[in-house]
Each structure stands twice: as C-alpha cells, then as structure tokens.
N, C-alpha and C positions, 0 to 999 in steps of 0.2 A: 975644583974645589967647587966649580960649578956644576960640575955632573951631581956631587952630593947636595948643592942644595934644591937642583931639578928632583932629584929622587926625593928629598923632604916634604918638597912641594906636592910630589907625588902623591904621598901617603899620607897628606894632609888632605886632599882633595878627597879622597876615597872615604880615610876616615868622616868628614865631614857629610857625605853622601850618604854613606853607611847610618850615620845618627839619625839623619833624615830620615831613613829607612824603618828603622826601631822606634821612632818617634810616631810615626805614622799605625806600627805593629801594637803600642802601645793604647794607642789613641783607638785602634780597632777594638780592644778588649772590653771598652766602656757599655757595648754593646750585650755581648754574653754576662754583664756583669747585671743589668737593665732585667736582662732574661732570669740570671739568677732569682735576682730579690723576685719578680713577680711568680716564679712559681715554688719558693723557699725551697729549694733544694741544697743537698750539701756542697755545693763547687762554687758557692760565690769564695769562701776563704783562698780558693786558689786562683782567682780572678784580683784579689785585693792582693794578694802578695805579689804575683806574675808583674802584675800591670805598672806598677810603680819603680818594680826591679830594671823592667826592660824600657822604661819611659826615661828613668835614672842614666844608662849607660848610653841612653839612644841623647838625650839631652848632654848630655856630657863633652859627648862626641862633637855634636851639632854647633854646641858655642862655642868647645875650646877652640876648633879649624877654621874655626867660620868665615877669618879672612882672608882666606886662598878660595879664591873665585876662576882659577882655568882648568877647565875639564878638557882633557884631553883624549882621542879617541880610543888611545891605548888605556884610560883608568875606565873609559867609560864601557870596554869590555870588562876590565876586572870587577869593574862596582856592578856589572846587570850578572855575573856569574855569582860572585860570593854573596854577594846580597840575594839572592835565592836560598845561601846554605845558613848564614847568620839570623836571616829572618825566621826562615824555619824552624829553627834550633832554639829559637827564641819562643816562639809560637810554641813549642811542646810542652813548655813548661806548666800551666795549667794543665795538661792532661799527668803527669808524672806529680804533682803537688798532689793532686784529688787524689792517686792510683790508679785511675779509669787504664792508664796507659803508663804503667810504672817503670817499664822500660825505656831508657832515652832512644835507640834503637825504634822500638818499634813507634813514639809519639812523632822522632823526627822523619818516619817512614811514613806516617799518617799526614802531616802537614807538609813533606812534599809533594807527597798526592795531591794535597787540598790545593794548594798553593800552584801546584802546576797544571793544574786541571786533569786529572787521570783518573783519580778516584777509584785506585785499586786500595783497598782497604786491610788492614791486622783484625779488626773487632772481630769476634765470633758471634757478638750478640750486641746491636747496637742499639736495642730495644733497653736496654739497661742502663746505659749511660746517662746523667742529667740533662736539663734540656739547654743549660746554658754553655757546657760544654759541647752539646751535638750543634747548638748555633754556632760557636766558633766555627768547630767542623766544616760548617756549609759558609761561613763569613769568608775563608781563605780562597774558597771559588770566586765570592763575590770580587775581592782586590785583585787574586792572579788572576783572575778572566781577563781585564784589560792590560794585565802587565805591574804587577806592583810596584814597578820602579821606574813607574811614570807618575806615580803620586809624590815621587821625591821633587820632582821638577816644579810643582808648587810650593814646595819649601826653599827652593833656589833662587839666588840675584838671578833677574835678566840676563844673558850674556854672557852664562855658568856652562852653559854649553849642554842644557835642558835636550834638545833636537839628539846629540850624542847616547844620550841616554835612553830616550825612544829609537834608535835606529840600532843600536846593539841590542836591543831585546825584542828587537820585530823580526819577522821572517823575512827571507831571501827574498821568498817570492814580492814583497811589494817592491824590493829594486827592482825585481821583473819587470812588475806591471808599472812600478814610476806614479805608485798611486801616494799622492800626500794630503792632506788635510790646509795649513797654511805656513807658512813659516814661521810665523809667532809661534816659540814653544809654548806657554799657557792656553793661549787661546785651545794651541791643535789641542791640549790633553783636557780642557774644559769641550770642548765639541765632542771629543772620544768619548767621556765620562757621562755625558750630557746624556747621548743617545743611548748607551748601554743602562744608565738609571732607567732611563724611560724605557725601555724594553723592561727589564725589571717588575717594576711596579706595574705598566702595563696586565703583564702576565700573574703578579699577585691576585690583582682585580680581578682577572678573569677565573682563576683557580677560586677567590673565596666565591663567586657569583655561584660556583657548581657546591659550595660545601664544606669545601675543605678552609680546615683551620688556622690561624693567619700563621702561627709557626709553621707549620707545614708546608703553608704557603713561601712561606720569605725561603726557609730549606729547598723545596724544588726549585723557586724560582732564581735562585743563586747558582743552582748544578745545572741548571737549563740555558739561560743564556749565555753561563758563561762556558757552556758545552762540557761539566765537567762529571754528575754524575752523583756525586754524595748525597744518599735522604735518610734520613733520620727512622729508616725500618729498615726488618733484616729483607725485606721481599722487593725491597726498593720500590719503584710506581706500584707493581704489580699490588702491592700492599691494599690499594685500594677497590682493584678488579672492576674501574669504571671508565668507558669507551670517552666519557666525555675530556676527565682529567689526559687521558694519553694522548688525544688530538688536540688540546690546547699545548701540550708538552710537545710535542710531533712540529705544531705549527714553528715555535719559537728558539726548537732543535734547530730546524731548518734557517731562520734567522740570524739563529748565533753563529751558524757557519758561512753569511754573507757579509762580504768586505763592506769593513765600518764605514769606509771611504766612499762607498754606493749608497748606503744611510745619509749619509753626510750630504752629497751632491742629489738626492731626490727629496732633500727637505728644503733643500734652496729652490726648486723646480726643476735641476736639472735631469730629466728623465733621458736626455739623450745618451748619457752616461751609461745607462742602463742595458738600452739597448745594442751599444756599439762594445759590452764587454764579453771578450771573447770567453773568461772563466768563470763566467756567472752562467754563461749558455751550457755551458758546459756540465758545469754544478747539477746544474735543473737535468740537464740529460742523464746524468750518472743516477741520480736520485728517481726520477721517472722508471729508468731502465731495471736498476736493482729492487727498488718497492717491486713493480710488478713484475719482475723474476720470482724474488723468494714470495710474495702471494702466489701466484698459479701455481708454485710446487707445492704449499700448505695448503692451496683448497684443494689440485689433483690426489696428493695425496692422501685426503681428508681429515689431515691435522685438524683446521678448523672448519668451517663453513666459510660460505663464500667472504661475508662483516666483517668476521673476525678475522680471517684470513689476510684481509686487506689491513684489517686495523692491526694484528700484531704482527705481520712482517713488515709495514710501514714502518711502525715505531721501531723496528730492530736496526734493519737497514738505518734508518736517519741518526739513531742513536750512537752506532759503530761508524759511519760515515764519518760523521761531524766530531767524531770523538768523544761522546759525552757521558754513554759506560750506562745508562739508565737501563733497567729491564724490567718487561712486564711478565716473561715468563722463560722457563728452561728450554733456549734454543740448541741446549747440546742435544735436547729428544727430539729436536726437529731431522725432518731427511737428512740425509747426507747431504744432498744436494742445495737444500738451503743454506745448510751450514756452510759448503763451501764460496757461495756469493759472500755470505756472513766475513769470511774469513779474508774474502779479496778488499770489501771496502773498507775494513782493519789498517790496510796499507796507503789509502789514496785519500783520507781529511778531506776537509771543505776547501772556502778559497782562502789564501791569502788576506792579513790584513783583519782578519775575521777572530774569534776566540779558540778556534778549533787547533790542533796539532796535525802530525801526520804526513805524509809527503807532500800533499795540497795538491786539488786542482793542476792551479797554473804549470807546475811542474810536468802534470801528463801531457797536459793538451801541447806543449811547447815540443815534448819528447815524439809525440803523437805524428803531428803538423812535421817535426825534422825527417822521422823516420818516412812519410807518406813522401816528403822533398825527396832525401836521398833514391830514395827507389826509383821514382819520377827520373831523376837526372843517369842511372844506371843504365834502366831496360828501356826507357822510351824516349829520353832526351837529355843526349848525353853534353849535349852543349850547355845546356839551360844551367840559369846561374840559380843555385840552391838559395833559397829564403822561406821564410815563417813569418807569419803574421801575428800580432797578438794587438786587440783592438784597432784592428786595421792599419798599424805601424808594421814596417819592419824590425826584427827583432834583432840585435847587434848577435855576432858569433860568441862573442863572450857570454854573453847571457843563455847561450844555448848550452856553452860547455857548464855555465851553472849548475843549471838545471838537470845535465845528466850526473856529474859530479855529482850532485845532495842525491839525486835517485841510488846512485854507486854506494856511496857511502850508507847511507841507511840502508839496504839490502846487505851488507857486510856487517854491520855491526848486528843488525840479528842474527844473521848466521854465527858469528865471533860469537857474540853473548850466548846465543843458547848453547854452542858449546861452552863458553864458561859456567852456567849453572848446572850444567850436568855433571861434570866437575866439581864443584863448590857444594850441591846439593844431591846429586846422586838421583834426581829425579829422570822421570822416563822424559821422553825426546818432545812428546806433545805437550807436558806444561813445560818443560824448558823454554821449547821457542816460545809458548804461546806467553810465558811470564815475560820475555822480553818484548814480545811484541806489544803486549797492551802498555808496557811501561814508556817503551821510548816512544810508539805513537799515540801515548797520555790518553789509551781507549778507557784502560778499567778493569772491566772484567776480562777473561780469555777462555780458554777450553781447558778441560783436564782437572788438574789440582787447582788454579787458578781461574777456572770457570765460575757462571753468571750464578749458580746455591754456593762457591767455595767462597777463601780467600786467603790472604797471602802471610796467613800470621804461622802456618807453618815449615815456612821459608827460615832459612840459619842467618844469623846477624850478617854476616857477609855477603849471603845474596842478598839482604835486603839494601844493603850499603849500594850493591853494585846496581840494582834495580831502582834505586834513590837517585843513582846519577846516572840510569839511563833517561827516567823523568826528565833533571835537569836538563840534557842533550837535545831530548826530543820537544820539550817547549824551548828552549833558546834556539830552535832551530838548527842543533849542531852545531853551524861555524863558531858562533859565539862562547861556548868552553872548551870544544876544541883546539881555538887558537893560543890557548892558555901557556897550552902545552910545548908551541913552539919557542926558539931559547932564542929568537932575533925578536920576540913579542918584547923579553923583558929588558935589551936596549934600548936605550936613551938615547 
C-alpha cells in the first residue's frame, strides 16, 4: 500500500513539473504572436490556437498536482528526458496547424533539433516560412540553450528539488570539474539566465550596429550564444557575406563554448578561477590549433587569400567545435585535409557547463593526462603513483573512469547509429555516419547527403525518429536518457 502511495506521489510530482514546462512553452509563444502581428502574415492563427491548447494542458497539470512537492532523483531524471519529448511535441503544433511542416514527424524533428541546439533541419526552403514561425524556430534555441527544464525551477516551490532537475539536465563534465554557482536553486538559475541573456542582448546590439535588421539580429543571436545554428536564410550566415558579421558571431560562438560558471566568477572579480581552469586553457589551445591549421591549409591551397582563409577557416572551426552549425561557405568543396580537421572537431565540443554539446574538452583533458601518466608509469617510473590533476586538484579515479566511459559510449553510439541508418535508409556510409555525428554531437550540418548545402528532409520517418533520439541523448549528455532503460531505475 505504501509502495502504491509512493508511486502515486511520484507520478503526481512528475505531472506537476511537466505542467510547468508546458506553461513555459505556451508563454514562449507570445513573442511569435507579436512577430506575426508586426509582419501581418498568415501564421498568427496557428499560434492563437496552439498557445491556449498548450497552456491549458500545462495549467491543468500544474494546478491539479501542485500539492506534491517531493522531487526525488529518479523523478528528476524522468522529467529531464520526458520533458524534452513533450515540449518538442507541443512546440510542433504551430508548424502543423499552419501547414509549413504538415508532418508531425518532421515538425517534431525540427523542434527537437531546435531545443537540443542541434540545428539540423528538414526545411528545404527556409525563406518562404512566415516570420512568426521562423522566430519561434529560433526561440527554441534561446529556451533550450540553457536547458528549458531549468526554467521550471522558477515555477516550483522552494525545497522541491530544483537543483536535482538542473543536475539531471547538466553535463557530467560539471560533476568532474565540481563547478557550482550557488546552493540556492532559484539564485543559481537567475545567475545562469542573467549571464546568458546579457550575452544575447550584447550580440544583438553589435549585429544591429553592423546594419542587420532587428529580426535577423535576434534570430542569429539566439542561434549563436546557445551554439545552435538556426538561421532564417537558406545560406545561413553566408547570406550576408559580411566579414563584420562573421567575426561578431565567431566571438559569441566562442563565448557560448565557455563554462558559464567562469562567467559568474569573473563577474564577481574572481579572475583566478579563469587562470587555473584546466579545461579553459585546453579549449583555447584547441581553438588556436584547429583554426590555425584549417586557415593555413585554405591559404596554402589557394582556396582563399590570407585574410579570407583566416576568416572562413576560423568561423567554420569554431562553429563545429562549439556544435553551433552556422555556415558561411560550402566546406565540402575545401581541400580534404581541411575537411578532416573539421571532422575531428565535431567530436570535441567545448567546455562543460556551456551551451555546447559534444564529448567536451574536459573529458579529452582527463583522458590525455591519464594516458600520459600511465605511459610514464609503464616505461619510466614503474613505482610511481598514477595521478591526474585538474584545476590544480587531484582527480579521483572514479572520475577518470567516468570520462573514459563517456568517451567510449559516444564512439559506440556513432558506430552503431551509423550502421542503423544504413539499414533503415539504405544511404551511403558517409551520409549515415555523418547524420549520427551531426545529431548525437548536436552539430547540425554534416557531410554528404546532410552536408552544409543539404538537409535532413530526405531521411525516412524511422530515421528521423532515431536521429531525434540521438539529439536528445547528445543534449542530455547520454547518461540521463539511457538510465531510463535500466530496470532498477523504476524500482521504488
């Protein structure tokens, strides 16, 4: 009897938080409604119908189950996974009602890609879509960049376990680096969102200063700081062919790849945290190395002159390294050596605690340091104790195992997923593997049939559902959604 009662309470608290998420989603549709009114296009009705529907269901769940306030770790993992699915489905309604994306599979794929900051698209002609829907498409980046589950914390009572929601949606790299903002849940979320929105606002102002329209500035800023990549143009940022816009976006893509914990400490005058941060130094090192290598290759092969080689090479490296996915050129036409470097950075990602996805720099730092320590022990100092240091502190052995496990599972999913896509869609190996890398690492564009001038529209419905799941797994850093498949997870 007590077991049934606990399960009832568990189901109630999950429903309560999911209701909060749907309320946030409905509230988010108000901005596209304003945009539709300003442009006077035919997408207004789609939002006028969708917002009350989503808000009504969310309000019912939120108020009906509001008396249950005990959020267990098991509930947090379930919410962090199911929440993304439900919100993506609800957010697809305006596209389906309007008819811009009539298929639920396609609309769900587009919204999952938006919220997970992947940037992969099924739209073959983005520029014919009404402005309100395009704004909603980009706004999913803004909401998903910091993790929209964290927004539910503002609607939850104190002590309900909002910090568990944040941790369930966060990167395991944050566990490794032991980075925290504050123990007070709402204060933590307020600091996160204040920094995040400030960077978005600053980029909007800089883009406006360069002559970009307010609509385009907002859409591109939403896709930059969140490291997402949706653009209202088919040619992405290459539509402008502007060095000024490219360098502004480069700077903010780079900043989006930095841990927001570091921004917090810097804002409070704690510059020492930046100097001793191992992952940030490695991140800067990766950026300098790969940007320099690709730019030199482009210049050496005569693809561009020196200034443009630096501009295009740097832009594309940082775009893929931070899993943003903006493009300014068709990099599949570049020399093979340059493409190989770009292929490598897709696996890296940026810093833990940032808006990026991918394997993350901190895992590579730990694995490389561990390999060096083991080699030194085997060949030079057999009696030495193998140790790895991060931020001038010794890393526990369990953390090293976590980094190794995370790396191995990512590679396994890429290989297994690529095999699955070749079976489901009978596509060539390059496109199959690239489609999985682009979605699992939340990069956006890939190579072959899903390259920078292509899209995901040609993939079958089964393939799109699988790739949507890969986006979710990649965005939630793998362990949160995969733990739901353990039978012991469901035991009380």
